[in-house]
N, C-alpha and C positions, 0 to 999 in steps of 0.2 A: 655252589651255584651251578646251574645247568649249562648246556652248550651255548655257543654264541648265537646259533640259529634260534634257540628257544628264547634267549634274551631279546633278540631282535623282534620276535613275534610278540612278546609281552609289550615292548615299547610301542610297536605298531598298533596293537589292539587297545592298550590302556593308557598310553602316554608315558613320558619319561618319569612322571611322579611315581608311577608304580614301582620303578626301580630305585629312584633316589629317596623315596619315602617322603615324610613330612606330615604335618598336621599332628596335633596333640603333643608336640614336644619330643616325639620319638623319631629318629631318623630311620630310613629304610625299613618300613614297618612290616616287611614280609607280606603276609596276606593283608588285604584290606578288608576289614570285617567290623561289624558292630554287634552289640548285645551284651547284657550283663554289666557287672562292675569290672572296670579295667584295672589291671595290676601289672605294672612294668618293673622288671628287676633284672639283675645280673646274677648269673650262676657260673662260676669258674671261668670268667672271661667271655661268656656267651650271654647275649641279651635276649630276654623273652618278654612277650606280652601274654597275659592270661585274661580270659573272659570268665567271670565267676557268676553263675546263675544260682540264686537262692529262691527264686520264684520262676514259674514257667515263662518262657519268652521265645526269642528267635535269635540264633547265631547266624548272621547274614553275611556271607562271603561275597564281596562285590568285585574283587580283583585277585588274581593269583599272586603267589609270593615269589620273591627272588631267591629264596632259600629252599625252594621246593614247595609242594602242595600237600604236605602231611602235617598232622597235628598230634599232640599228646592229649589224652582225655582221662579225667577222673570223674566217675559217676557213682553217686551214693544214694541208695534208696531211703525212704522214710523209716524211722524207728517204730517199733511196736509199743503199745501202751503198757504201763505197769498194771499189776493185778491187785486183788483184794481177797480176803477170806475172813473167817470168823476170828482169826488171830492177827496175822500180819501178811501183807501182800508181797509178791515177788516182782522182780524186775522184768521189763520187756526186752525183746531182742533188738539189737542194732540193725540198721539197714545194711544191705550188701554193699561192698566196696570194690569197684572195678577200676583198675588202672592199666591202660594200654598205651603204647607209644606207636608213632609212625602210622597213624590212621589217615587214609586218603580223604582230602577235602576238595570238592569242586566249587566253582563259582555258583552258588545257590543259597537260598534261605533254608536253614535247618531248624525246624521247631524243636523246642526243648520242653519236656514235661517233667516237672520236679515232683518226686514222690512225697506225699503228705505223711505226717505222723498222725496224731489224733487219738481217739478213745478206743481204737481197735487195732487190727494189724496195720503195719505201715504199708504204703503202696510204692510201686516201682518208679524209678527215674529212667527216662529213655529219650532218645533222639535218633532220627534217621542218620545222623552223622556217625553214630556209634554202632558198630556191629554187635552190640550186646546190650543187655538190660540189667540194671542194678535193682534187684528185688527188694521189697520191703521186709522189715523184721517182723517176727511173730509176737503177738501180744502175750503177756503172762496170763496164767489161769485167773479167771475173773469169777470167783465164787469158790467156796470150800470144796476141796477135792478135785478141782478142774486142772487138767494138764495145760502146760504152755502150748501155744500154737506154733506150728512149724513156720519157718520163714528163712530168709537168707541167713539170719541168726535166729535161733528159737527163743521163745519166751520161757521164763521160769515157771515151774509148777507150784501149785498151792497145796497146803496141808488140808486133809491128810491123804496120803497114798497116791499122789498123782505123779506124773512124769514131766520132765523138762521137754520143751519143744525141740524137735529135730531141726537140723540145719540143711537147707537146700544149697547154701553156699559152700565154698571149698574151705575145709579146715586146714590148720597147719601153717598159718602165717608165721614167718620166722622172726617177727618183731624188728625187722630192719626198716629203713626209710626208703620210700619210693619203690617198693617191691611190686613188680608187674604181676597182675592176677593171672591165674592159670587158665589155659584153654584145654578142652572146649567148654569148661563149666560156664553156664549162662547166667549165673546169679552173683558172681563176685565172691570175695572172701566172706566167710561166715562160720559160725560155730554154734553148737547146741546150748540151750538153756539148761539150768540145773533143776533136778528134782529136790523136794524137801529132804533134809538130812535128819539124822537122829540127834540125840543130845538135848539141846534146849529147844524142844518142839515148839513150833509156832512162829519162829523167826522166818523171814522170807529168804528165798534163794535168788541168785542172780540170773539175769538174762544173758544170752550169748552175745559176743561181740565179734567184729571182723578179725580181731587179732587174738582171740582166745575164748574158751568156753566160760559160761557163767559158773559160779561156785556155790556149793551148798553152804548153809550157815555153819559157823564153827561149832565143833563139839567140845572144844577145850576152853573157850571164853565166850563172852556175851556179845558177839557181833553177828549180824546177819550175813548172808552170802553176797559177795561183791559181784558186780556185773563184769562180763568179759571185757578184756582190753580192746581198744580201738586199733586202727591201723594208721600209721603216720605217713604223710605226704607233704612235699614242699611245693607242689605245682601251683598253689594259689599265690603265695607271697615270696617264694624263693627260699634258699637254704638257711637264712637267718631267722625264719619264722615258720617252723614245721608245725602242721596241724594234725590232730588225731581225729579220725572219723569212725562212725559206726560202732561205738561202744555200747555194751549192754547196760541196762538199768540195774541198780542194786536193790536188794530186798529190804523190807521194812522190819521194825523191831516189835516183838511181842513181849517177851520176858527179859529182854536185855537191858542195857543202860537207857538213859533218857532219850538219847538220839542216836541214830545210826552213824557209824564212823567208818565209811569205806576206806580200804587201804590201797585202792587203785591210785597210782601216781597221777598227778594232774596231767602230765604230758601224754598219758595213755588212756585217759578217761573217754575220749571219743564222743563227747556230748551226752554220755549216759547219765540219767538222773539218779539222785540219791534217794534212798528209802526213807520213810517217815519214822519218827520216834514213837515211844510208847506212852507218853504222858507222864513219865517219871515214876509211875508205879506199875506193878504187874497187872493191875485191873483198870488203870486209867485209860481214857480214850486218847489215842495217839494222834499224830499229825499226818497229813498227806505226804506222799513222795513228791519230788520235784520233776517237772517235765524234762524230757530230753531236749537238748539244745537245738534250736532251729538252725538249719543249714549244716548240721553235722551228722544228722541221721542217728542220733542216740536213742536208746530205749528209755521209756519212762520208769521212774522209781516205784517200788511197791509201797502200798499204804502202811501206816503204822497201826498199832493195836486197835482192834475193834471197829475200824472204819469200813464203810460199805462202798457200793458201786459209784456213788456220787462224788467220791474223793479220789478217783483214779487219776494218775498222772499220765499225760499224753506223751506219745513219742515225738521226737524232733523230726522236722522235715529234712529232706535230703538236699543234695547239691549236684551241680554239673559244671565242670571246669574244663576249658579248652585253652591250650597254650601253643604258641608257635614262636619261631625265632624272628627277631628284628635285628637291625644292624647296630644300633647304638641308642643311648639315652642322651639327648642333647640338652635337656633341662637339668636343673640342680635339685637334688634331694637334700634338705636341710634337717630332716628328722626321720625317725623310724616309727613304725606302727601302722597296722591296717594295710589295705591295698593302696599302692601308690601309683598315681598317674599324673599326666602333665597336659594342661589345656590352657590356651590363651594366656600364656605367660605366668601361669600359676601352677604350683605343685599341690596336688589334692590327695589327702589321706582319707580313705573310706573304711569305716569300721562297721561291719555287719555282725560281728561278734565281739565280745569283750577283749580288751587289750590295753596296751600302754603306748602313749605318744611321748617320745623323748626327743628333745631338741639336741642335735649333734653338730650344730653349725659353729659353735664356739662363741656365739654372741646371742643376745636376747632376740626373740622371734615373736612378732605380732601376727595374730592369726584371725581369720574369719571362720565361723563355725555355725553349724546347724545340728541340733540334737533332738531326736524324736523318741518318745517313749513307746512301750508296747501298747497296742490297742486292746480294748476290752472284748470279751467274747459275747456272742449273741445270746439273748434269752430264749426261753422255751416254756410252753404250758404243758405241765405234766399230766393233766387230766382232761381239760376241756379244749375246745377249738378256738378260743379267743386268741387274737394276735399278740404275740410277745414283742419286745423291743429289741432293736439292734444295738450292738456294742459301740461305745464311744471311742473315738480315735485317741491315740496317745498324744500327750501334750508336746508342744514344739517350743524350744528355746533357741535363741540366736542372738548374735551381736551385730547382725546385718540389718540396717534400717529398712523398713518398708515391708518386710515379710510378715511380721506379726505386730499387734498393737504396741507391744513393749519390747525392749531389748535387754539382754543380760550380758554385761561386759565381762571380759576376761583380760587381766593384765598381760603384758608381754611375758612370754614363757622363757625362763632362764635356761641355761644350757646344762646338759648332763643329767645323770640319773637322779640326783637329789631334787631336781625340778620336774621330774617326769609327771605326766598327767595320767591318772588311772581312769580308764573309760569302761563303764559297765553298761552293756546293751540290754535294755528291758525286753522281756519275752512277752508275747501276746497271751491274753487270757483264754482259757478253755471255754468253748461253747457249752451251754447248759445241756444236761442229759435228761432223759426220761426213762425210768423213774429216777427222781433225784431232785436237787434244788433247781427251781426255775430260773434263778439268776444265772447270767453269764459271769464267769470269773473276771475280776479286774486284771488288766495287764500289769506289768511291773515297771518301775522307774528306770529311766536312762540317766546316768550321772557322769559328770566329769569332776574329778577331785584331785587336788594337789596343792603345793605351796604357792604363794604369790599374793593373796590367797586365790585359789581356784575352787569354786564350789557352785556347780550348776546342776539343777535337778529338773528334768522334764518329767512331769507327773503322769503316771499310768492312766490309760483310758478306762472309763467306768464300764462295768458289765451291763449288758442289756437286761431289762426287767422281764418277769414272767409270772407264772403261777406255780406255787409249791404244793398245791393240794389244800391249802388253807387260806392263803392271802395272795392278793394281787400285788406283786412286788414291783415297786418303782425302779426305774433305771438307777444305777449306782453313780455316785459322784466320781469325778476324776479330772484329768487334764481337759478332756471333753467328756461330758456325761453320757451315760447310756440312755437309750430310748425306753419309754414306759409302755405297758399294756393298758387295756381298758380298765378304768376305775381303780388305779393303783393306790397303794397306801405307802407313803403319803402321796397326794396327787401331784401331777406335773412330771416333767422329765428329770432325769438325773442332772444335778447341777454341775457347773464348772466353776468352782469358787474363785479361781484365778483366771480372769478373762483375757489375760495377756498371752495365754498359751493354748486356749481352746474354747469351746462353746458348749452350752447345755444340750442334752437330748430333748427330743420332742415328747409331747403328751399323747397317750393313747386315746382313741375315739370311743365314745359311748354308744349306747343303743341307737339304731339297730346294726351299726357297723361292727363294733368290737375289734377294730383293727389296731395293730401296734404302730409305734412311732420309730423313727430313725434315731440312731445315736448321733451325738454332736461330732462335728469335724473341726479341724483347725481354722477353716475359713468361714464357718457358718453353723448355726444351730441345726439339730436334726428336725426333719419335718414331722408335724403331728400326724397321727393316724387319720385317714380319710382326706388328707390334704391334696392328694393327686386326682381328685374327682370322686365320683360315686364309688364308695367301697374301697378306696385305695389305702394300702399301708404306706406309712411315711418313709421317704427316702432318707438315707444318711446325710448328714451335713457335709457340705462341700469342703474339700481340703485346700491346700495352698501349693503353689508351684515354687520349686526351689529357685533361689537367685541365679542370675546368669552365670556367676562364677562356676556353678556345678553342672551346667548344661553342656557337657562334652558330647558332641554328636556320636562319638564312638561308644558311649556308655548309655545304658538304659536304666540308670539308677532312678528310683521312684517308679511311677506308673502313669499310664495315659490319663489325661484330664479333659475337661470341656474343650470343644473346638479342635480336637485331634492332637493337641500338644502333649508332650511328655513331661517327665520330671516332676510329677505331682506326688504329694505325700499326705498322710493323715486325714483320709476321708472317713466319715462315720459309716457304721453298718446299717443296712436297710432293715426296716421293721417287718413284722410278719403279718400275714393275712389270717382272717378268722375262719371259723367253721362256716360252711356255705349256707347261711341264711341271712335275711335282711340285706344290708348293703355290704356284702362280703367282698374281699379282694379277689380279683379274677386274674391278676398277673403279678409276677415277682416285683418287689420294690428294688430300687437301685442303691448300691453303696456309693457314697461320695457325691450325691446329688442326682437330680433328675436326668435320665438318659444314660446313666452309667452302666456298668460299674466304673467309677473314677477314683483316682488317688489311693488305690489299694483297698478301699472299703468293700466288704462282702455284701452281697445282695440278700434280701430277706426272702423266705419261703412262704408259700401259701398252703392251706389245708390240702392234704393228700398229694402235694407236689413238693419235691425237694429241689432247691436251687443248687445246681452244680457249682455255682460261683459264690457259695455262702461264706467260704473261708476268706479272710482278708489275705492280701499278699504279704509275704515276709519282707522285712526290711523297708516297710513303708509306715508302720504304726497305724495302719487302718483298723477300723472296728469290724468285728465279725457280724455276719447277717443273722437275723432271727431264724429260729428253727420252725419246723412244721410238725403237725400232728396227723392223725389218721394213718395212712399207709406207712408214713415215715416217723411214727411215734418213737421208735427206738434209735433214730438217727440223731446225733448231737447237733446242736446249733453251730453256727460258724465260729471258728476260732479267730481271735485277733491276730494281727500281724506283728512280728517283732519290730523293734526300733532300729535306728541307724544313727551314726554320728559322721558328719562330714567336716573336715578341717582343710583350709587352704591358706597358702602364703605365697608371696612372689618368688618365682624360681630364681 
């Protein structure tokens, strides 16, 4: 603690509460700040609060801390996309990983920009609070013979005769935990991607990771090259839950076994995606790689045998974490798992990535929960300027009355590991690319599973419809359905078969408008094309606001909604505007309802104009916005947002 005069100054300017702390269940909260997901924990007798940003936002310091005015920061850039070739694709490079301690923080709002993954190079994560930028990872070679792109970690090169992407980050991470990144390197830890190797020609190579270089495929057995290791840090959840960030994507299989089998330990994977398999024969069409994990900055996995550009795996988005000392935790933690915070007499566990909820109290525990699936990606027209549809939001399940039309109960959770609940967070679907399939990809399910019985599935958001060069594709079904383009087959918006967790997408408009519809949201259906007046593309369906239990004013979980309120989730993606003739769209459509973007939904683009807000926000389950043609014909439509699980019980 500082001098007596400094303490007196703090009391005079900000009041005694700034010294004694309070609010949110944590005593003596050090800095008074808001933003991100809150995580309070103990580390070797010292108590900390972390603010975890997986989507862009603001870390707002409103009063100084009684333990000084410095913070520790972990910043991770977005991962690069996986690659493809005539054989099998290679993995993308992980985002740069910066960790520094004792950074000065003044009373001020600090914007945070989270680096995106996506279908190309990852982008950087930055904030004025941090005197450094975590660069994005390089994409793998995308086409036969293309080299991996440089990045904080480089992408893997493709067959034949290419090179791995170079690293602008600092190599040589020693594989310890909480290793401070070197100075003056500006891009964080990073390593190069691998070039194709000899031996079983055609298998993909690995993208570089923050903790090690990508590997060439094996020359002695039938495995592709693994992605480079991630780097491990405890800043988010404390020493009992160390997380690996910035791992490289693994290569796909050409002539190897039916599926890629990376040997990277789970604890070091760093969110890197797996490569695709080969279809079980040397000539069969393989499977796509998996996306890098949202919020961990991992590179995308390489495609399997004979797949093309439309099947590339996206890199995972980055993260930004700020922590500072607080005096104590005055509330009671009765379980482990996720980010743990305290508000209004409740203990809250927030899962933005997969994990395990374990009751450690010694007796059964009744919980409240909200589970949101990953949102669907936006659609795109690959040849013409007709407006495509927005992605549907991920389905929402809960046992709290009033949030959704139905509830899904969970019995009281028994104590100990035999009764632990496994939580799988759904990823957002990729936006459609051009050339490629005009559909947006579906998101994936969010699940809670365990004994008791515990079985909850929030259903993925449906991908937005588009045009694949032959057929007008309707929005896809899901927890909320994707929006449809003009004259889709079948007609109408993507359905939401279970209306207790979401709503259908809208229908595209016919001649002369040709505008696309919005994807469905948890709180309402997607708007039809032309529904916003002459020539308008349909906005995404409105989301829902989290129950009061989860509206901790220190936290910005969820996204803004109508009327300026926060804590909204699962908004549908906006539809796209048509080529400029007839009643064409003249402005972007909104995600999550008119006047947005709301509830995490991405906005739709119009012809020759790309909406910078087309990607849904991570950890909201929002649907991705529809893509544009013309000048932006090669730009993917918006990706859906990853899901989230919130659990609360009395402290």
